[in-house]
C-alpha positions as CSV (number, residue, x, y, z in Angstrom):
1,X,-22.9,-13.9,33.1
2,X,-20.3,-15.4,30.9
3,X,-21.7,-18.7,31.3
4,X,-24.9,-17.8,30.2
5,X,-23.8,-16.0,27.4
6,X,-22.1,-18.9,26.3
7,X,-25.2,-20.9,25.8
8,X,-26.8,-18.6,23.1
9,X,-25.9,-18.9,19.7
10,X,-23.9,-16.8,18.5
11,X,-23.7,-14.5,14.7
12,X,-21.2,-12.6,12.9
13,X,-20.5,-9.3,13.5
14,X,-21.4,-7.1,10.5
15,X,-19.8,-4.0,11.7
16,X,-17.2,-5.2,14.0
17,X,-15.7,-8.4,12.7
18,X,-11.9,-8.5,12.8
19,X,-11.6,-8.4,9.1
20,X,-8.6,-6.0,9.6
21,X,-9.4,-3.5,6.7
22,X,-6.5,-1.2,7.8
23,X,-4.2,-3.4,10.1
24,X,-1.6,-6.1,10.6
25,X,-2.9,-10.1,10.5
26,X,-0.6,-12.0,12.4
27,X,-2.6,-15.1,11.9
28,X,-6.2,-15.4,10.8
29,X,-8.6,-14.0,13.6
30,X,-6.0,-11.4,14.9
31,X,-5.9,-7.8,13.7
32,X,-3.1,-5.6,15.3
33,X,-4.2,-2.1,13.9
34,X,-2.3,1.6,15.3
35,X,-3.1,5.0,14.7
36,X,-0.4,7.9,15.1
37,X,-2.1,11.6,15.9
38,X,0.0,14.6,15.9
39,X,-1.7,17.9,16.5
40,X,0.2,21.3,16.2
41,X,-1.8,24.5,17.7
42,X,-1.1,27.8,17.7
43,X,-3.1,30.4,19.9
44,X,-3.0,33.5,18.1
45,X,-5.0,35.6,20.7
46,X,-6.8,35.6,24.2
47,X,-7.1,32.5,26.6
48,X,-4.2,32.3,28.9
49,X,-1.3,33.4,26.6
50,X,-0.6,33.1,23.0
51,X,1.8,30.3,22.5
52,X,2.2,27.3,20.4
53,X,1.7,23.7,21.8
54,X,2.3,20.0,20.1
55,X,0.9,16.8,21.3
56,X,1.1,13.2,20.0
57,X,-0.9,10.2,20.2
58,X,-0.1,6.6,19.3
59,X,-3.1,4.4,19.8
60,X,-2.7,0.4,19.0
61,X,-5.3,-2.1,19.2
62,X,-5.2,-6.0,19.2
63,X,-8.8,-7.7,18.0
64,X,-9.2,-11.2,18.3
65,X,-12.0,-13.3,16.7
66,X,-12.1,-16.7,19.1
67,X,-14.4,-18.0,16.6
68,X,-11.8,-18.3,13.8
69,X,-8.6,-18.9,16.4
70,X,-9.9,-21.4,18.5
71,X,-13.5,-22.4,17.7
72,X,-15.4,-20.2,20.2
73,X,-18.0,-18.8,17.9
74,X,-19.2,-15.6,18.9
75,X,-16.4,-14.3,21.4
76,X,-14.1,-11.7,20.6
77,X,-12.0,-9.6,22.6
78,X,-9.8,-6.0,22.5
79,X,-6.7,-4.8,24.2
80,X,-5.8,-1.2,23.5
81,X,-2.7,0.5,24.7
82,X,-2.5,4.2,24.2
83,X,1.1,6.5,24.4
84,X,0.4,10.3,24.8
85,X,3.6,12.7,24.8
86,X,3.5,16.4,24.4
87,X,2.0,19.7,25.6
88,X,-1.8,19.9,26.2
89,X,-2.9,23.2,24.7
90,X,-6.0,23.8,26.6
91,X,-4.6,24.2,30.3
92,X,-1.6,26.0,29.1
93,X,-2.8,28.4,26.4
94,X,-6.9,28.8,26.1
95,X,-7.9,27.8,29.8
96,X,-11.0,26.7,28.3
97,X,-13.6,23.9,29.5
98,X,-13.7,22.1,26.3
99,X,-10.2,20.6,25.4
100,X,-9.0,22.2,22.1
101,X,-7.8,18.9,20.9
102,X,-9.5,15.3,21.5
103,X,-5.8,13.4,22.3
104,X,-5.1,15.9,25.2
105,X,-3.9,13.9,28.1
106,X,-1.5,13.4,30.5
107,X,2.0,12.4,28.8
108,X,2.3,8.9,29.7
109,X,1.8,5.0,28.3
110,X,-1.3,3.5,29.7
111,X,-3.4,0.4,29.4
112,X,-7.1,1.8,28.0
113,X,-9.5,-0.7,26.9
114,X,-9.5,-4.7,28.2
115,X,-12.5,-6.5,27.2
116,X,-14.7,-9.8,26.0
117,X,-17.4,-9.8,24.2
118,X,-20.2,-12.4,23.4
119,X,-22.6,-12.0,20.8
120,X,-26.2,-13.1,21.8
121,X,-27.7,-14.5,18.7
122,X,-30.2,-11.9,17.2
123,X,-30.7,-10.0,20.6
124,X,-27.5,-8.4,20.9
125,X,-24.2,-8.7,22.3
126,X,-22.6,-8.3,26.1
127,X,-19.5,-6.8,26.7
128,X,-17.0,-6.8,30.2
129,X,-14.1,-5.5,31.1
130,X,-12.3,-2.2,31.2
131,X,-14.3,-0.3,29.0
132,X,-14.7,3.4,27.4
133,X,-18.5,4.5,27.1
134,X,-17.4,7.4,24.6
135,X,-16.8,5.0,21.7
136,X,-20.5,4.0,21.9
137,X,-22.4,6.3,23.7
138,X,-23.4,10.1,22.6
139,X,-21.9,9.9,19.7
140,X,-22.8,12.1,16.3
141,X,-21.4,10.4,13.1
142,X,-21.1,13.8,11.3
143,X,-19.1,14.9,14.2
144,X,-16.3,12.3,14.1
145,X,-13.4,14.9,12.3
146,X,-14.0,17.5,14.5
147,X,-10.9,18.1,16.5
148,X,-12.4,19.7,19.8
149,X,-12.9,17.2,22.1
150,X,-16.4,18.4,23.3
151,X,-18.0,17.2,20.1
152,X,-17.1,13.5,21.1
153,X,-17.4,13.0,25.0
154,X,-19.2,16.3,25.9
155,X,-17.9,18.9,28.2
156,X,-21.3,18.7,30.1
157,X,-20.4,14.8,31.3
158,X,-16.6,15.2,31.3
159,X,-17.1,18.2,33.8
160,X,-19.8,16.8,36.2
161,X,-18.9,13.0,36.3
162,X,-16.2,11.8,38.7
163,X,-13.1,11.4,37.0
164,X,-14.5,12.9,33.8
165,X,-16.4,9.4,33.1
166,X,-15.6,6.4,31.7
167,X,-14.1,8.0,28.4
168,X,-10.5,8.8,27.3
169,X,-8.2,8.5,28.5
170,X,-9.7,6.8,31.4
171,X,-11.7,3.9,30.7
172,X,-13.7,2.1,33.6
173,X,-14.7,-1.4,34.5
174,X,-17.8,-2.5,33.5
175,X,-20.3,-4.3,31.4
176,X,-22.5,-3.0,28.2
177,X,-25.4,-4.8,27.0
178,X,-26.9,-4.3,23.4
179,X,-30.3,-5.3,22.6
180,X,-31.4,-5.4,18.9
181,X,-28.8,-3.3,16.5
182,X,-28.3,0.0,17.3
183,X,-25.4,0.0,14.8
184,X,-27.5,-0.3,11.6
185,X,-31.0,-0.3,12.8
186,X,-33.2,0.2,16.0
187,X,-31.5,-0.9,19.5
188,X,-30.8,-0.1,23.0
189,X,-27.5,0.3,24.6
190,X,-27.0,-0.2,28.4
191,X,-23.9,0.0,30.3
192,X,-22.7,-0.3,34.0
193,X,-19.7,1.4,34.8
194,X,-17.4,2.1,37.6
195,X,-18.0,5.6,38.9
196,X,-14.7,6.8,39.1
197,X,-12.3,5.6,36.8
198,X,-9.6,7.6,38.6
199,X,-10.0,5.6,41.6
200,X,-9.6,6.9,45.3
201,X,-7.8,10.2,45.1
202,X,-7.6,13.5,47.4
203,X,-9.7,16.7,46.1
204,X,-6.8,18.5,44.3
205,X,-5.4,15.4,42.8
206,X,-5.8,14.7,39.2
207,X,-7.6,11.4,38.5
208,X,-5.2,10.9,35.2
209,X,-2.2,11.4,37.7
210,X,-3.8,8.8,40.4
211,X,-4.6,6.4,37.5
212,X,-1.5,7.4,35.4
213,X,-0.9,3.8,33.4
214,X,-4.8,2.6,33.5
215,X,-4.1,-0.6,35.5
216,X,-6.0,0.9,38.9
217,X,-9.1,-1.0,38.0
218,X,-10.8,1.3,40.0
219,X,-14.2,0.2,42.2
220,X,-14.6,3.2,43.9
221,X,-17.3,6.1,43.4
222,X,-20.3,4.0,43.2
223,X,-22.0,3.2,39.7
224,X,-22.4,4.9,36.7
225,X,-25.2,3.8,34.5
226,X,-26.1,4.9,31.0
227,X,-28.7,4.1,28.6
228,X,-29.4,4.8,25.0
229,X,-32.0,4.0,22.4
230,X,-31.4,4.3,19.0
231,X,-33.4,4.4,15.9
232,X,-32.7,5.3,12.2
233,X,-32.7,4.5,8.5
234,X,-30.4,1.7,6.8
235,X,-27.2,2.7,5.1
236,X,-27.4,1.6,1.5
237,X,-24.1,-0.2,1.9
238,X,-21.9,-1.6,4.6
239,X,-19.3,1.1,4.4
240,X,-22.1,3.7,3.9
241,X,-23.2,6.3,6.1
242,X,-27.0,6.2,7.7
243,X,-29.4,8.5,6.2
244,X,-31.0,9.3,9.4
245,X,-30.4,8.5,13.0
246,X,-32.2,9.5,16.5
247,X,-30.7,8.5,19.6
248,X,-32.0,9.2,23.2
249,X,-30.2,8.6,26.2
250,X,-29.6,9.2,29.9
251,X,-27.3,8.4,32.9
252,X,-27.6,8.2,36.5
253,X,-24.8,8.0,39.0
254,X,-24.9,6.3,42.5
255,X,-21.8,7.9,43.8
256,X,-23.1,11.0,45.2
257,X,-22.8,14.9,44.0
258,X,-21.3,18.0,46.1
259,X,-23.6,21.0,45.9
260,X,-21.5,23.7,43.9
261,X,-23.1,26.6,46.3
262,X,-24.2,25.3,49.9
263,X,-22.8,23.6,53.0
264,X,-25.0,20.9,54.4
265,X,-26.1,23.7,56.9
266,X,-27.6,25.5,53.8
267,X,-24.9,28.2,54.1
268,X,-23.4,29.4,51.1
269,X,-19.8,27.9,50.8
270,X,-18.7,31.2,49.9
271,X,-19.5,32.3,53.3
272,X,-16.2,32.4,55.8
273,X,-18.5,31.1,58.5
274,X,-19.6,27.8,56.6
275,X,-17.6,24.7,57.3
276,X,-16.4,24.2,53.5
277,X,-18.2,20.8,53.3
278,X,-20.7,21.3,50.3
279,X,-23.9,19.6,50.6
280,X,-24.0,15.7,49.4
281,X,-26.3,14.6,47.0
282,X,-27.0,10.8,47.0
283,X,-26.9,10.5,43.2
284,X,-26.9,12.8,40.1
285,X,-28.1,12.1,36.7
286,X,-29.0,13.8,33.3
287,X,-30.7,13.1,29.9
288,X,-29.0,13.5,26.4
289,X,-30.5,13.5,22.7
290,X,-28.4,13.3,19.5
291,X,-30.0,13.5,16.1
292,X,-28.1,13.2,12.5
293,X,-29.5,13.4,9.1
294,X,-27.9,13.4,5.3
295,X,-29.6,16.4,3.8
296,X,-28.6,16.2,0.6
297,X,-26.4,13.7,-1.5
298,X,-25.1,13.9,-5.3
299,X,-23.0,10.8,-6.3
300,X,-20.3,10.4,-3.5
301,X,-21.0,14.0,-2.2
302,X,-23.3,14.1,1.0
303,X,-24.2,17.2,2.9
304,X,-25.1,15.5,6.6
305,X,-26.3,17.6,9.8
306,X,-26.3,17.0,13.5
307,X,-27.4,18.3,16.8
308,X,-26.9,17.2,20.4
309,X,-28.3,18.6,23.6
310,X,-27.4,17.2,27.2
311,X,-29.1,18.4,30.5
312,X,-28.8,17.8,34.0
313,X,-30.0,19.3,37.5
314,X,-28.2,22.6,38.2
315,X,-28.3,22.0,42.1
316,X,-25.5,19.1,41.7
317,X,-23.7,20.0,38.7
318,X,-21.5,22.8,37.3
319,X,-22.6,22.5,33.8
320,X,-26.3,22.1,33.4
321,X,-26.6,22.4,29.6
322,X,-24.6,21.6,26.5
323,X,-26.3,22.4,22.5
324,X,-24.1,21.2,19.9
325,X,-25.2,21.6,15.9
326,X,-22.7,21.2,13.0
327,X,-22.6,20.5,9.2
328,X,-20.4,17.9,7.5
329,X,-19.7,17.8,4.0
330,X,-18.2,14.7,2.4
331,X,-16.6,14.4,-0.7
332,X,-16.0,17.9,-1.5
333,X,-14.5,18.9,-4.8
334,X,-15.0,15.8,-6.2
335,X,-12.6,14.0,-3.6
336,X,-14.6,11.4,-2.4
337,X,-12.2,10.9,1.1
338,X,-12.0,14.2,2.0
339,X,-14.4,16.0,4.5
340,X,-15.4,19.5,5.4
341,X,-16.8,20.1,8.9
342,X,-18.1,23.3,10.8
343,X,-20.0,23.1,14.5
344,X,-20.7,25.0,17.5
345,X,-20.9,24.0,20.9
346,X,-22.3,25.9,23.8
347,X,-22.5,25.2,27.4
348,X,-24.1,27.1,30.3
349,X,-23.2,26.8,33.7
350,X,-26.0,26.0,36.3
351,X,-27.9,28.1,38.4
352,X,-26.2,27.1,41.9
353,X,-22.9,27.5,40.5
354,X,-23.5,30.9,39.4
355,X,-25.1,31.7,42.6
356,X,-21.8,30.6,44.5
357,X,-20.0,33.2,42.3
358,X,-22.4,35.7,43.2
359,X,-22.1,34.9,46.9
360,X,-18.2,35.1,46.4
361,X,-18.7,38.6,45.1
362,X,-20.5,39.5,48.4
363,X,-18.1,38.1,51.1
364,X,-14.7,38.6,49.1
365,X,-15.1,41.4,46.5
366,X,-16.1,41.7,42.9
367,X,-15.4,38.5,40.9
368,X,-17.2,37.5,37.5
369,X,-20.3,35.1,37.6
370,X,-19.6,32.4,35.3
371,X,-22.3,32.3,32.3
372,X,-21.5,30.2,29.1
373,X,-18.6,28.8,26.9
374,X,-19.0,28.6,23.3
375,X,-16.7,26.7,20.8
376,X,-16.8,27.1,17.1
377,X,-14.8,25.0,14.9
378,X,-13.7,24.8,11.2
379,X,-11.7,22.1,9.4
380,X,-10.9,20.2,6.6
381,X,-9.9,16.3,6.5
382,X,-7.7,15.8,3.2
383,X,-6.8,12.0,2.4
384,X,-3.3,12.2,1.5
385,X,-3.3,8.4,1.4
386,X,-7.0,7.4,1.6
387,X,-7.2,5.3,4.6
388,X,-3.6,5.5,5.8
389,X,-2.8,9.4,6.0
390,X,-4.6,12.5,6.4
391,X,-3.9,16.0,7.3
392,X,-6.7,18.3,9.0
393,X,-6.1,21.8,9.2
394,X,-8.3,23.8,11.7
395,X,-9.5,26.9,13.1
396,X,-11.2,27.2,16.3
397,X,-12.5,30.0,18.3
398,X,-13.4,30.0,21.8
399,X,-15.9,32.9,23.3
400,X,-16.0,33.4,27.3
401,X,-13.3,30.6,27.7
402,X,-13.9,28.8,31.2
403,X,-17.3,30.5,31.2
404,X,-15.9,33.6,32.6
405,X,-13.8,32.5,35.2
406,X,-10.3,33.7,35.5
407,X,-7.3,31.8,36.0
408,X,-4.5,32.2,38.7
409,X,-2.5,33.6,35.7
410,X,-5.0,36.2,35.0
411,X,-6.2,39.1,36.5
412,X,-8.1,38.3,39.6
413,X,-11.4,40.1,38.9
414,X,-11.1,39.4,34.7
415,X,-12.3,36.7,33.0
416,X,-10.2,35.4,30.3
417,X,-10.4,36.8,27.0
418,X,-11.8,35.3,23.8
419,X,-9.5,33.0,22.0
420,X,-8.5,32.3,18.2
421,X,-6.5,28.8,17.1
422,X,-5.3,27.5,14.3
423,X,-3.9,24.1,13.8
424,X,-2.8,21.1,11.9
425,X,-3.4,17.5,12.2
426,X,-1.4,14.8,11.0
427,X,-3.0,11.1,11.4
428,X,-1.5,7.9,9.7
429,X,-2.8,4.4,10.5
430,X,-1.0,1.1,9.6
């Protein structure tokens, strides 16, 4: 594949060239950039318990343009390393399906992405190595300043894909092909990834623990196939936002999926007579759509909206439906680099998983039946030093955390109470 790609004329990347706008240039063609993020979160009420948590992340990338470095026109590479330290607010404070912070992860230092990319002339590009799908697939640009993780890589995929899918904090071996120009015009993204970035691990093992340093390079779990068609208007300038974008995508996983309710013989998994081995499906799949638009603009101020929807079969997934929507005001109060964002995300537990809860109530006594979880977030991203340092105070409301399922710390038959959080994010880029 790489040999064939090398025979195709290269073109410059208009959107991804290693120009190092923010970063350090050790030599022409190299760009070393680092972003440090610190989140401080207080759970004022509800969830697992009241309290505070803080977590930090340092993300460093080295981008190499091999046309500039060695005359290999059209080739570029990236290596990224992430350091995470701190206490995750979701498992310790809220108990929610949606991660309160999109930097939440096990404390460690890990290799994230390691890939090479070849431009294919006007056709697009091909990328291969250890890749993260959440950098390109399912994205809504107006949601980029939201802190809650579900507005990036959605809960619908993070919950139902093995190991959470090829997304932060676990990248996976894979190949990504771009046809056309989906970044600024119309095109198609197509990716094939390892089906389980955590590798082979037991049912009670955290995939992040199993692939703690990002060097497992798993080839287990079959394959995850992602495809996304994109069209939209062109941005008025290279650094501007597109006036509208539509995306239609889907995924297919060959590694199999378990029924949330039935065993291989059709008995409920809640039945004491069941052998406890869930019915195994050969595959799983889903579809999604993303829409975004700038609905009002005056000089440097823009009002943008977005919506996303994800659907997957309820007989083999826990979350069968997710709906997101939000509004972003860019450049409020005459401050061109500030952003105000408000958004809501709603996830529905599938009918099979809800059926298991009802069966459990029959065999083991009254237990809550999971239903849905809702996240609402409001934040203000303040550019203290434009392009270098930002502060982002935020408020989140979590309605029916964990979709109504109690945790061990809570009462056995009572769902977690609604949670209200306040927090502050600091971001430094250098």
